[in-house]
N, C-alpha and C positions, 0 to 999 in steps of 0.2 A: 612198356615192360616186356621183356624175354623171359625165357628159364633159362636160369644157371644152372650148368650140369660139370658133374664131375664123373672122368671115366678115366679108367686104370687101363693100360698096356703090358702084358706081360709079355718081353723078348724073346724071340724062338731062339734056341741056340745058336750062336754065332752071327745074330742080327741087332743086338743092343746097339752099334754107331748107325745103322740104317734106320732103327727105330727113332734116335734122338733127331738125327737129321730129318727125318718126315715129319715127326711130331713139331719141329721151329716152321715148316712148311704149309703146316695143317690150316691154321686161322689166317694167314694172309689169303687163302685161296677162298676160305667160305665166305670171309670179308671181302675181297675181289667181286666175288657172285652176289653179296646182299643178303647173306643168309644171317649174319650174326653182329652183334653189334660191337660199338667200338672200345667196350669196356675191356680192358687188357687184360689178356689171359696167362694162367698161371700156369707153368710147367716144373714139375718135381719130379725127382725119383726116389724110389725106395731104398732101404738099405737091400731090399733081394732083386734091385735092378729093375723093377716094374714103375713104369713112367704113367703119371698122374698129372690129368689134366684138367683144368677150371676154365669154362668159358661158357659166354652168354649167346644161345639163341635168338633172333629175332622173333617177335611172337608170330607164330603160325609158319615158322620159318622151315621147320625139321620136317614136317611132311613134304613140302615143296624139294629139301636137299635131297631127300630120301630118292626122289624122282629126277634128276639132273643127273646127265652122262659124266659130266667131270666129276661131280662128288661121288659117283658110284666108282671110277676109277680111281680116285683117290683112297677109297675104303680098301678097294681092290689091293693095291701097294700097300696098305696098313696089313691085310688080312696075310700077306706074305710073309711079313717081317715080325707079327705077335698076335696073340689070342688078347681077346678082350675079357677081364675079370671082374668079377663083384669088390667092391671096397671094403667089403666084410672079411676077405679072405687075406686081406696084406696084413702083417701083423703090427703096424704101425695104428691099424685101425682098434686094435684091443685097448690103446692106450687113452687116457683123459684129452691128453695136448697130443694127438698125431703129429708126428714130427719129419719133415721131408727134407733131401738137400735140394737146393735149383738145379735143375737139368743142365744148365750150364756149366756146374763144376760136380766133374764126375767122381763118386766114390770110390776112394782108395784106401790103403790099409792107413794112412795117416790123417784122413779126414773121415773119422766114422759120423753116422749120423748119431744123436745121443736120445736117450729117451729121457721124457718127462714123468 
């Protein structure tokens, strides 16, 4: 059994589309390198544009990933388009049932995220 992690990425100005595209390639790369399990990831977008990802590292893989050149290059691409932010800073985290939109369905004025 591995470690399930939840990470939040706040896009830098003008980098929303680049972050969304990068987030969809993240797990396939980690999976190909043998660092994450086959558990399906969850990609979500908060009402303020933050992308939230949930996935599972294989046991002991986190340290190995931090030393792998391909993973380090991937994280450099993330650093160019976003900042990592604590979940506690998301407005959704203040609610009992934090609600997000699927990343594949961008938020618009006609499809707001509703709070519970």
